[in-house]
PLY file of the C-alpha trace (Angstrom):
ply
format ascii 1.0
element vertex 382
property float x
property float y
property float z
element edge 381
property int vertex1
property int vertex2
end_header
55.40 12.84 16.52
57.50 15.57 18.04
58.84 14.53 21.36
59.02 16.80 24.39
61.85 17.80 26.60
63.69 15.24 28.62
62.93 14.95 32.41
65.68 17.20 33.60
64.73 19.89 31.18
61.02 19.72 32.29
62.17 20.18 35.91
64.33 23.21 34.95
61.64 24.66 32.81
59.48 24.89 35.93
62.02 26.94 37.97
60.40 30.31 37.07
59.20 32.99 39.42
56.51 35.41 38.02
52.77 36.14 38.19
50.45 34.64 35.63
51.50 36.30 32.26
49.48 37.24 29.30
48.84 34.11 27.26
50.76 33.60 24.09
50.08 31.03 21.33
52.48 28.08 21.84
51.52 25.52 19.40
54.85 24.07 18.53
54.54 20.34 17.96
50.80 20.42 18.71
48.96 17.08 17.77
45.70 17.96 19.52
43.92 19.93 22.17
42.73 18.66 25.53
39.74 20.15 27.39
39.98 20.46 31.14
36.41 21.07 32.29
37.08 20.23 35.90
39.71 23.07 35.99
38.42 25.61 33.45
34.86 25.15 34.28
31.85 25.12 32.02
29.51 27.93 32.77
30.50 31.48 31.95
31.08 34.01 34.59
30.98 31.25 37.37
33.92 30.22 39.55
34.79 26.46 39.11
35.26 24.20 41.94
38.79 24.75 43.56
40.79 21.69 42.11
44.19 21.00 40.91
45.86 18.57 38.61
49.21 16.98 38.95
52.00 17.24 36.37
54.53 14.44 36.07
58.01 14.08 34.46
56.90 10.83 32.63
53.71 8.76 32.34
52.93 6.56 35.50
55.88 8.27 37.41
55.69 9.46 40.84
57.96 12.36 39.99
55.72 15.29 40.28
56.99 18.47 38.59
54.06 20.74 39.17
50.30 21.26 39.16
47.71 22.93 37.04
45.32 25.15 39.09
42.50 27.55 38.06
42.96 31.06 39.12
40.83 34.19 38.81
41.92 36.04 35.47
43.29 39.56 36.34
40.97 40.96 33.64
37.78 39.63 35.40
35.04 42.09 35.90
33.20 42.43 39.25
30.22 40.51 38.05
31.98 37.88 35.96
34.69 35.46 37.12
37.13 34.54 34.31
39.41 31.53 34.65
43.05 31.29 33.79
44.89 28.01 34.24
48.18 28.40 35.89
51.09 25.98 36.25
52.55 25.93 39.78
56.16 24.76 40.08
57.33 22.78 43.14
59.38 25.78 44.16
56.22 28.14 44.44
56.73 29.64 40.80
53.75 30.34 38.65
53.24 30.55 34.87
50.08 30.59 32.75
49.29 27.22 30.86
49.46 27.72 27.06
45.83 27.18 25.81
44.02 27.45 22.59
40.42 28.04 21.51
38.82 25.02 19.92
35.10 26.18 19.94
33.65 29.56 20.26
31.99 30.12 23.67
33.94 27.27 25.18
36.78 27.41 27.75
40.27 27.09 26.04
41.92 23.63 25.82
45.47 22.53 26.82
48.00 22.03 24.03
48.92 18.37 23.45
52.31 17.36 22.02
52.20 13.50 22.76
49.79 10.90 23.91
50.20 7.46 25.62
46.65 6.12 26.34
45.05 8.52 28.84
48.46 10.22 29.52
48.93 13.51 27.72
51.98 15.49 27.41
50.97 19.22 27.58
52.85 22.11 26.31
54.02 24.44 29.11
55.40 28.05 28.57
58.97 26.39 28.76
59.01 22.72 28.01
56.27 20.05 28.57
54.98 17.87 31.20
52.62 14.72 31.44
49.13 14.74 32.62
46.65 11.85 33.19
43.34 12.79 31.85
40.04 12.26 33.85
36.90 10.78 32.61
35.56 14.34 31.89
38.36 15.65 29.97
37.85 15.39 26.08
40.81 15.01 23.61
40.57 16.36 20.04
43.33 15.11 17.74
44.59 17.50 15.14
42.91 15.52 12.37
39.66 15.65 14.39
39.90 19.38 14.88
40.54 19.94 11.14
37.47 17.63 10.30
35.01 19.53 12.65
35.77 23.00 11.74
36.93 24.91 8.50
40.73 24.66 8.21
43.40 26.78 6.42
47.14 26.60 5.78
49.28 28.67 8.14
52.33 30.72 7.87
54.34 27.51 8.46
53.34 26.22 4.99
56.12 26.35 2.47
53.83 26.68 -0.46
54.56 23.20 -1.67
52.34 20.05 -2.05
53.46 16.47 -2.44
51.86 13.84 -4.54
52.13 11.26 -1.84
52.60 11.18 1.87
56.38 11.58 2.44
56.86 12.15 -1.43
58.50 14.90 -3.46
57.13 18.18 -2.91
56.48 20.79 -5.70
56.01 24.50 -5.27
52.69 25.79 -6.38
52.38 28.86 -8.60
51.45 32.15 -7.16
48.05 33.60 -7.98
48.44 35.63 -11.08
46.35 38.36 -9.72
49.24 39.15 -7.32
52.29 38.49 -9.42
54.40 41.59 -9.44
57.36 42.58 -11.54
58.49 45.32 -9.29
57.38 48.51 -7.55
57.40 52.29 -7.98
58.60 54.69 -5.35
57.45 58.30 -5.55
60.27 60.68 -5.87
59.36 63.38 -3.25
60.53 66.76 -2.44
61.64 67.51 1.15
59.99 70.56 2.43
60.74 72.82 5.33
58.25 75.51 6.28
58.58 78.01 9.06
55.25 79.13 10.50
54.76 82.78 11.38
53.56 83.56 14.80
50.01 82.44 15.19
49.84 80.66 11.83
47.70 77.46 11.89
49.70 74.43 10.77
46.37 73.18 9.22
46.75 75.83 6.62
50.07 74.24 5.39
48.55 70.73 5.54
45.70 71.66 3.30
47.86 73.75 0.97
50.27 70.81 0.39
47.87 68.04 0.85
50.01 66.11 3.24
49.16 63.67 6.20
52.43 63.23 8.10
53.93 66.68 9.12
56.28 66.51 12.12
57.38 69.76 13.68
59.99 71.31 15.97
60.54 74.62 17.57
62.13 77.28 15.49
63.84 80.50 16.27
62.12 83.40 17.92
59.10 81.37 18.97
58.27 79.97 15.56
57.39 76.36 14.50
59.14 74.58 11.76
57.34 71.87 9.79
58.89 69.16 7.77
57.28 66.91 5.09
57.67 65.21 1.91
55.78 66.68 -0.93
54.46 64.72 -3.85
52.97 65.89 -7.15
49.38 65.24 -8.46
48.93 62.36 -11.08
46.36 60.37 -12.77
45.74 56.69 -13.22
44.16 55.64 -16.72
42.23 52.91 -17.69
44.74 51.93 -20.46
48.31 53.27 -21.34
47.06 56.32 -23.19
46.90 59.98 -22.08
43.78 60.28 -24.15
42.01 57.52 -22.03
39.68 58.44 -19.23
41.30 58.87 -15.75
40.14 56.31 -13.18
41.72 57.85 -10.28
43.66 61.16 -9.21
46.01 61.44 -6.33
49.22 62.90 -4.96
52.25 60.54 -5.25
53.07 61.00 -1.61
49.57 59.69 -0.82
49.45 56.90 -3.47
48.77 54.39 -0.73
45.35 55.76 -0.49
44.52 54.94 -4.10
46.80 52.17 -5.20
47.85 48.73 -3.91
51.16 49.29 -2.11
53.56 47.60 0.24
53.91 49.06 3.80
56.84 51.55 3.52
57.48 55.22 3.66
57.38 56.47 1.04
54.93 53.97 -0.20
56.04 51.14 -2.72
53.36 50.93 -5.33
52.89 47.48 -6.69
53.71 47.14 -10.56
52.42 44.32 -12.56
53.52 45.25 -16.05
55.89 47.94 -17.71
55.55 49.30 -21.17
57.42 52.17 -22.66
56.34 55.24 -20.62
53.71 53.33 -18.46
53.40 51.12 -15.41
50.38 48.99 -14.74
49.13 49.28 -11.09
46.11 48.01 -9.14
43.27 50.48 -7.82
43.06 49.71 -4.11
39.89 47.81 -2.95
39.00 45.91 0.22
39.60 42.51 -1.58
42.92 42.33 -3.65
41.40 39.78 -5.77
38.89 42.41 -7.13
41.22 45.18 -7.77
40.94 46.54 -11.34
44.21 47.39 -13.15
45.18 50.76 -14.29
48.03 52.67 -15.75
50.33 55.57 -14.45
52.85 57.38 -16.51
56.50 56.33 -15.93
57.93 59.64 -15.35
60.46 61.37 -13.07
57.79 61.43 -10.42
58.41 57.68 -9.90
61.54 55.57 -9.41
60.97 52.04 -10.58
62.63 49.02 -8.92
62.50 45.61 -10.56
62.21 42.43 -8.33
64.49 40.00 -9.91
64.38 36.98 -7.47
61.58 34.75 -6.36
62.58 35.63 -2.77
62.35 39.29 -3.32
58.93 39.06 -5.20
57.51 36.74 -2.48
58.50 39.05 0.33
57.08 42.03 -1.41
53.75 40.32 -2.36
53.33 38.97 1.16
53.72 42.62 2.43
51.50 44.32 -0.23
48.63 41.47 -0.31
49.25 39.62 3.00
50.47 36.10 2.99
48.44 33.53 1.15
46.93 31.07 3.65
44.42 29.12 1.42
41.40 27.42 2.97
41.62 23.70 2.89
39.52 20.53 3.47
41.25 17.48 5.17
40.94 14.31 3.13
43.13 11.93 5.11
46.39 11.49 7.17
49.32 9.07 7.40
52.46 8.81 9.43
55.67 8.30 7.40
59.10 7.88 9.02
57.55 9.15 12.29
56.07 12.51 10.76
52.36 13.06 10.35
51.30 13.98 6.73
47.92 15.41 5.93
46.14 15.04 2.57
44.17 18.21 1.73
41.94 19.72 -0.96
42.89 23.42 -1.40
39.64 25.27 -1.92
39.01 28.31 -4.15
37.10 30.28 -1.44
34.80 29.94 1.53
31.20 30.17 1.90
31.69 33.63 3.35
33.52 34.90 0.16
30.87 33.93 -2.31
27.61 32.39 -2.86
29.10 30.05 -5.33
30.06 26.63 -4.18
33.75 26.37 -3.34
35.73 24.37 -5.87
38.97 22.26 -5.39
41.96 24.11 -6.94
44.65 21.66 -5.93
44.98 18.37 -4.01
48.01 16.83 -2.30
49.93 16.19 0.99
51.63 18.43 3.34
53.73 17.72 6.55
51.46 18.38 9.58
54.32 20.44 11.20
56.93 22.83 9.71
60.67 22.73 10.64
60.11 24.69 13.71
57.24 22.48 14.93
54.45 24.85 14.01
51.29 23.42 12.58
50.97 23.72 8.86
47.28 23.34 8.80
45.11 24.86 11.40
41.42 25.45 11.93
38.99 28.34 12.40
37.45 28.07 15.91
34.92 30.60 15.11
32.40 31.17 12.29
0 1
1 2
2 3
3 4
4 5
5 6
6 7
7 8
8 9
9 10
10 11
11 12
12 13
13 14
14 15
15 16
16 17
17 18
18 19
19 20
20 21
21 22
22 23
23 24
24 25
25 26
26 27
27 28
28 29
29 30
30 31
31 32
32 33
33 34
34 35
35 36
36 37
37 38
38 39
39 40
40 41
41 42
42 43
43 44
44 45
45 46
46 47
47 48
48 49
49 50
50 51
51 52
52 53
53 54
54 55
55 56
56 57
57 58
58 59
59 60
60 61
61 62
62 63
63 64
64 65
65 66
66 67
67 68
68 69
69 70
70 71
71 72
72 73
73 74
74 75
75 76
76 77
77 78
78 79
79 80
80 81
81 82
82 83
83 84
84 85
85 86
86 87
87 88
88 89
89 90
90 91
91 92
92 93
93 94
94 95
95 96
96 97
97 98
98 99
99 100
100 101
101 102
102 103
103 104
104 105
105 106
106 107
107 108
108 109
109 110
110 111
111 112
112 113
113 114
114 115
115 116
116 117
117 118
118 119
119 120
120 121
121 122
122 123
123 124
124 125
125 126
126 127
127 128
128 129
129 130
130 131
131 132
132 133
133 134
134 135
135 136
136 137
137 138
138 139
139 140
140 141
141 142
142 143
143 144
144 145
145 146
146 147
147 148
148 149
149 150
150 151
151 152
152 153
153 154
154 155
155 156
156 157
157 158
158 159
159 160
160 161
161 162
162 163
163 164
164 165
165 166
166 167
167 168
168 169
169 170
170 171
171 172
172 173
173 174
174 175
175 176
176 177
177 178
178 179
179 180
180 181
181 182
182 183
183 184
184 185
185 186
186 187
187 188
188 189
189 190
190 191
191 192
192 193
193 194
194 195
195 196
196 197
197 198
198 199
199 200
200 201
201 202
202 203
203 204
204 205
205 206
206 207
207 208
208 209
209 210
210 211
211 212
212 213
213 214
214 215
215 216
216 217
217 218
218 219
219 220
220 221
221 222
222 223
223 224
224 225
225 226
226 227
227 228
228 229
229 230
230 231
231 232
232 233
233 234
234 235
235 236
236 237
237 238
238 239
239 240
240 241
241 242
242 243
243 244
244 245
245 246
246 247
247 248
248 249
249 250
250 251
251 252
252 253
253 254
254 255
255 256
256 257
257 258
258 259
259 260
260 261
261 262
262 263
263 264
264 265
265 266
266 267
267 268
268 269
269 270
270 271
271 272
272 273
273 274
274 275
275 276
276 277
277 278
278 279
279 280
280 281
281 282
282 283
283 284
284 285
285 286
286 287
287 288
288 289
289 290
290 291
291 292
292 293
293 294
294 295
295 296
296 297
297 298
298 299
299 300
300 301
301 302
302 303
303 304
304 305
305 306
306 307
307 308
308 309
309 310
310 311
311 312
312 313
313 314
314 315
315 316
316 317
317 318
318 319
319 320
320 321
321 322
322 323
323 324
324 325
325 326
326 327
327 328
328 329
329 330
330 331
331 332
332 333
333 334
334 335
335 336
336 337
337 338
338 339
339 340
340 341
341 342
342 343
343 344
344 345
345 346
346 347
347 348
348 349
349 350
350 351
351 352
352 353
353 354
354 355
355 356
356 357
357 358
358 359
359 360
360 361
361 362
362 363
363 364
364 365
365 366
366 367
367 368
368 369
369 370
370 371
371 372
372 373
373 374
374 375
375 376
376 377
377 378
378 379
379 380
380 381
């Protein structure tokens, strides 16, 4: 398990001076979540009893480094008291306690990075400190959280699975439906249009079918518009001009019709290249259901090949979003002081399809990435 900061660092971490700040996710090294009902309250919109909890430098020590107290959240409405848990330093400084949601409609829980009996090391905004839990506090280990709620791999996952806990990891292949060979950039014409006095800019927008059209004052009270102009093109169901067009659009607005990466001008994902043709994907809400189509490889486009795995991965993550597959926890084991999780990777969730999810891969992952972020996390809401 990941160890926290030494005592001297904890004391220094509490020498801050500011009002309660906006909550940020601080889950580095998390091994579980601890509910604090006496401080956070139970009933919504009701003020909890005014209590505080002591934070210590080490378990069973008299060295107090701060206190957790419940404050009124700055965003509370007049008829609804919302609680924010704050850490008060011995010097009178204040910071919000990092928390995370463990269940919908429940107060958030403190982030735990180490345990010793009923002592819990809690993540602070800077550093960590020890807290002795009361009989009302409830601890959910990482494994318990992953078993009680649907789980998924996070951005800390390096896309590998090991055959055994602590064993050699192998990289999983990318879903073939998002495997690109490169991208096509539209070759656009830069336009500069000077509007006559009283001329409506919308007239130019409609004429050239453009969306982004910055302007600046011109001479003698005129207005100068700048924009990039594309050309009209078709996408075909097969690489043949005689085939039926399945989409028509201007190249500068290709991101409205085709799967692209975020860029200006748009970068159209290309899956296959044949003489005179580029295979693309027609844009849909779900990239897994996007049909393929073909555009002509003409001077209207500039094709860029993606030759390295790193470049392809970066582009695919941008165009499709990073793959964070849903998983099911099978088991766990500690190897050389590191927690490993055995998981089943699932084809989909019950929300994606009426068909029962199937296991597409099984293996082990380290519970935490190199920076301490959790590799597997859970959905706190349905």
